[in-house]
N, C-alpha and C positions, 0 to 999 in steps of 0.2 A: 315550090309552086311550078317552076320551069320544068323540072324533071318529071313531074306528074303529067303535065300537058304533053311533054315529049313522049311519054309512055303511051298516052291515049292516041297519039298520032303514029305509033309504031316506030318512032325514031330510036328509042332505047328499049332493050329487051327485059330489063329487070328493075324492080323498085324495092327498096327496103321499107317495109311498113312503118317501122319506128321513126323513120326520117320524115314522114309526112305530117302535116298539121292535122288537128283534130277533125276538121271538116272533110278533109280528103279521106282520112281513115274511116269516118262514118259513111261516106259515100260508097267506098269499096265494100264495107260490111253490109250495107243495105242492098247492094247489087252483087251479092256474094257469087251467084251463079254466072255472072258475066265476066268474072275474073279467075285467073289461074293462080290460086293462093296455095303456097306450099310453105315449108319450113326449112331453115338452114341452121346448122350448128354454129354456135358462137365460139370459134377457135382462132386464137392469135398466137402463132409460134415463130414466124420469121420476120414479120413486118413490125417495125417500131411502133409502140402505142402512140407516141407523140414525137414530132420533130422539133417542137418549140421548147427551149429551155431558158433558164435565167442567164443573163449576160453579165459576167463578172467584171468586164472591162470594155465598154463600148469605145471605139476609137475613130469613128467617123467625124468629119469636120462639123456637120450639123447634127445635133442630137435632140431627141424628143424628151428632154427634161432640162430644168433650169439649174443654175449654179448652186442653189441651196440644196437641192436633191443630190446633185453630183458630189458636193463636198461631204454630205452625210453618208452616201452610199459608196463613193469611190475615193474620197480623200483629197480630190482636186476639183478645181472649177471645170465646167464642161469643156471649155476650149483648150484646157491643158491635157485632156485625155487623148492620147494618140498612140501610134504603134511603138513608140520608144518609151512609153510609160512602164516603169518597173513595178509590177504588181506587188512583189514581196517587200519592196521598200516603202511603197505608198500606202497600201491598205493597213489599217489599224484594227484593233479589236472592235471598236465602235462602228466602223464601216461594215465589217462582216455581220455584226450583230444587227445593225439597222436593216440591211438587205434581207436577212433571214426573218426578222421579226415582222416586217410588213407583209411577208408572204404566209405567215402563220396566224395572223390576226383574225382572218375570216374562215368560217367553217364552210368548206366547199359542199358538204352534204346539204347544207341549207340552200346553197345556190341551185342544186340540181333536183331538189324536191322529190326524193324517193324514186328516182329513175333507175337506180342501180347502185353499185359500190364505187367509191372514189378510187381512181387508179392514178396516182401521181408518180409515175415512173415511165421512162422510155422503154423499159424492158417489156416485151410481149407477155401478156398475162398467162399464156399457156406454154411458156418456155420450160423446157425440161430441166429439172434440177440434177446436175451432173457432178457427182463427187464419189470418193472411195467409200463413203459411209451413208449413201443416200437413205433418207429416213423413210420409214414405213408409211407415215401419214402424209409426207410431202412428196408429191410426184412432179407436179408442175408449179410454177411460181405463185399462181393465185391461191394455192393451198396454204401459202405462208404469209398472208397479208399482214398478220399481227407483227411479224418479224421484220418486214421490209418497209413498213410505214411507221417508223418511230422517229419523228422529225427532231432535228437538232434545234432546240429552242433556247437561245442564250439567256443567261442570267449572270448577275455579278460581273458586269462588263468593266474591266480595268484597262489601263493604257497598254499594258503588255501581256495581258492574260485574259482568258475567256472561259467561263464555266457554262454548263448546260443543265437544264432541268433533268432530273433523274426520271427514268421510266415514263417518258412521254409517248403516248400511243395515239395515232391519228384516228383509230376506230372509236376512241372516246367521243369524238365529234358525232358519230352516228347515233349514240345513245340520246343526244339532245333532241333528235327528231321525235322521240317517244315521250319526252317530258310533257307535263301538263301545260307548260307555257309555249309548247312548240307551234301553236297557232300564230304566235307573234313572230313576224319575219325578222325583226331586229334580233330577237333572242336566238332564232335558229341560225342566223348568220355569224354569231359570235363564237369563236373557238372555245373548246372546253377549257383551254388554258388562257382565256381572254384576260383575266385579271393580272396574271403574271406578265403576259406579253405586253399589254397596254402600259403597265407601270414601267417596264424596261424601255419601251419605245419612247414614252413620254420623258423619261429621265435623260435619254440620249439627246432628244430634241431640245429640252430645256437648257442643257449644257451648251449646245450649239448656239442658241440665241443669246446666252450669256456672253459667249466669246465673240458673237457676230450680231450685235443688237440691231443693226440696220439691214440685216439680210432679208430678202424677199421671202414670201411663203414658199413652201416646198411643193413645187409643181412638177408633175411627171405624167407622161402618157402610159397607159397600160393597154397594149394592143391585144385584142381578142380575135382569134381566128374564127371567122364565120363563112369560110369558103364552102363548107359542107353542112352548115347549119342555117336555120332561119332565125333572124333577129325579130322578136316579137315584144309586145307590151309587157308580158310577164318578165322577160329577161331584162328589159329596160328598167322595170320596177326594182328588181333585185340589185342592179348596179347603182341605182339612186340611193337605195338603203345602205349599200356598202360605203358610198361616199360619205353618208351621214355618220356612219360608225367611225370612219377615219377622222372626220372632223371632231367628233366627240372625244377621241383620244387626245388630239392636240389640234387646236384651231388652225395651225399652220399647215397641216397635212391636206393637200388638195390634189388627189389623183384624178386623172381624166381618162375615162375609158374610150378606146377608139375601136370601132367595129371594122375589122378587116374583111371586106366582102368582095374584093377583086384582086387580081394578080399583081397589079401595079402597087397597091397598098401593101400587099404581102411582101413584095420585094423590098419596098421602101423601109418597112418596119422590122423585117426579120432577116434580110440578106445583106443589108448595108452596114451592119455593126453600129447602128445609130440609136437603138432603143434599149430598154431594160431586158428585152427578150431577144433571142436569136434563133435562127434555123440551125439545128445541130443534128443533121440527118447523117446516117451511116448504114451500111449493110451488114447483116449477120451472115456469115458463111455456114454457121451451124446453129441449130435452134436449141442452145443449152446455156446455162448460167455462166459457165466459164468463158464462152465465146463473147457473151454480152459484156461481162466485166472487163476482159482484156481489150476489146475493141472500144468500149466507151472511154476508158482511160487513155489508151494509145492514140485515139483520134482527137482528144480534146486537151490541148496544151494548157488552156486557162484552168481547166479542172485540176490538172496536175499541180499548177502553181497554188491554187486555193487550198488543196489538200495539204501541200507543204506549209503554207502560211498557218492554217489552223493547227497543224501538228506542232508548230513552234510555239503556239499560244496556249496549248493545252498539255504541256509536258507533265504537270502534276496529276492529270486525269488520264490514267493509262487506258481506261475503257473507251475513251473517245477516239474514233477512227483506228481502233487497235490493229486490226488486220490490214487496213489501208496503209497505215504507217509502215508496216513491214514491206509492203509492195514498194513504197516510196524509197525505203532503204535499199532494196535490191536494185532499183533503177539508178539511184544516186551513186551506187558502187561502180557502175559501168562508166561513169564520167561522159556518157553520151550527151547529157544535158546538164545545164547548170541553172541555178535559181537566182543569180544576182547579176546577170548581164543584161544587155538590151533586149527588150521583149521580142522585137521582130526577128533578131538574130536567133534567139532561142526557138522561136516558132519554126523557122526554116530548119534548124537542126532536128527539132522534134519530128516534124513531118518527114524529113529525109530518112529518119531511123525508125519509122512506124513499125515495120515488120520485126525489127530486132526488139523494140520495146514490147510489142505484143507477145512475142515468144518468151520473153523474160517473165511477163505477167502470167502467161499460161502455165509455165513451168512451176511457178510458185503455187498456183491454184491447184495443181495436181496433188499437193500434199496437205491441203487443209480440208476441214470438214464442211459439210453442206451448211451448217449453222454459221460458220465463219464466212462462207460465200454470201449468205443472206445478209450478214452484217455489212459486208462491203457494198452490196447492192443498196442497202439502206443508206449508207454514206453517200453514194452517188445520187440517190433520189433526194436526199436532204438538201444537197447543194445545188441541184439543177432543176428539179421537176415539180416543185410546189408552186407552179405558175397559176395565175388567175385564168380560168378557162371553163367553158361549158362543155369541153371535150374530155375532161379528165374523169372518164367513167367507163366501167365495164358492166356488162349485163350479168345479173346474178342468176338468171335462168340459162339453161343450156341451149335453148333454141329460140329463134325469133322468126316472125312471119316475113316472107318474101313473096313478091308478086311477079310472075313471069308472064310473057306474052302467051296466048292460049295455044300457040303452035309448038311451044317448048315443053319437053318432058325431061326433067332433070332429077335424079335421085338425091337423097340426102347424103352428103359426103361424110367419110370417116376421117376424123382427126384433122379436119380442115382441108383435106386433099380432094380436088375435083379432077376427073379425067374426061377429056374430050370425047372419048369413045363411049362414055356412059350417057351422053346427052343425045336425046332423040328429037329431031325436027320433024313434026308431022305435017 
């Protein structure tokens, strides 16, 4: 609303048509001749699709979840999680499974109501696929959605081992929208693997309350970034239905959705290591898959630790994290980093050796196929990017409407590149 009025007052030069509410869109279309409507190509090559990822070990003093959630997701009470917490010693199979399962319970295609395709990855959707055997059919990352969105959905959770559902594809959720029952919102919001997920999740929670019969309900905040979106009744209704679905799985599950609509809240929930999500931003020096993989792992020490932990729990399943395990082996050979010391000390070492770690990963990636690279990106997505969000979306069409001030003449850019000399001010 504010951007629209700012545009009408000539304060801003550009409006994205899709970001406007339905009334504003209709007003522009009704007064078509009064506006300078053009088109822009939807190209995303260098900027991360999302900065917000799952937080595998919040360490702030005050946290936005209670002890019951903390013990289920992280293995300790909330006030015991700090910079000295040893992820590898504390996290068990059930903790990893719990955090993964609550993020796979809901079908995000149902949340977004046919607005586009779900994109649960930090990788830019138009990132170039770079390998010695680049495929004929795969040129940019969004060509390979089937391969990079195969979520890790736990099953058969044991004390010291973890199995995953075979051949799970997130695009199976898209088919639900075309089912006869798709007019039912609860039905649309349930994952294609809902039965398996809800059973595993309920089993973990039941065992927890058998061991802790006096424990409180499982309360946790799920922050939703609305800095660039409008929160409306339709989205509020979706969130209420999601809460109902969680409660139906187990009466103790009580998520609380928090709308992040100002910078102070954003900092509190995403930058202070206090919630189940965190700001995990980084820059790509090149717009290709090798650069994304190397930077994503080298920049995120917690991701490295979680990869190591899952690797130790899935030794019998060679296909799980297959190529990612090989990267870990290469890094562990260097002895630059260790897995069983104090977390904060490891973090310092890891950050100090960022460029060395990144170069080791890049060297490994030079010799693997594009399919193996896609599998590694899928591993990264599975552990970080299936966050609850109304922003996990890419447009399925190549162009979208944009409104410029009438004195601006700007051509459609090629491959997302715009040059200042091409813009004419009349």
